[in-house]
C-alpha positions, 0 to 999 in steps of 0.5 A: 113347488113353484107358485104356478103349481101351488095356483092349480093346486089350490084351483083343483082344491077350489073346484072339488070344494065346490062340487062338494058343497054343490051336491049337498046343497041342490036338488034334484040329485042322482046316484050315478052307479055307473060311469061317464053317461051312466055305463054300467061298470062295477064300482070296485072297478071304476075305483080301481080305475079312478085311482090308476088314473091319479097315479098316471096323472102324477107320473105324467106331471113329474116325468113325461109332461114337459110343458108347464101349461099341460102340466097345470091344467093336468093338476087341475083336473086330477086334484078336482075329480077327487070328489067324485072318488070320495063319492064313490068311497063313501056312497059307492055312486058319483052324486050327480046334480046338473041335468042337460038333456037328460044327461047327469054329470057335476062339477067334476065331470064338467071339468075332466070334460072340458080339459079332455076337448081341450087336450085333442084339440090342442094334440090335432093343432099342435102335436107338441103337448 
């Protein structure tokens, strides 16, 4: 594993660790039993989807994504999202602690959403991903 990938994994672990820390030290928090924006999806289905997304992301990194920037960005997102997977396994819900205009989320949610927005922007501006 090259130095950039190690850095990306470290950054993802740092985000996940900070997210887990904040979940236990910030109040108020809510238990989000749904998915993004509180959509009502059964927990078992969310667990399966999360594991599938992690597997698909790993496959993309190894076989499909050619540009190193996107490999690193994908690693950061996948590793940081592990804190939400940990919540789903331990509590059957994700702990959210940030409320903005009535929408609850956490650092891992923010990381994934930011990555999605950046990816859409880059794809629209430059089709060479």
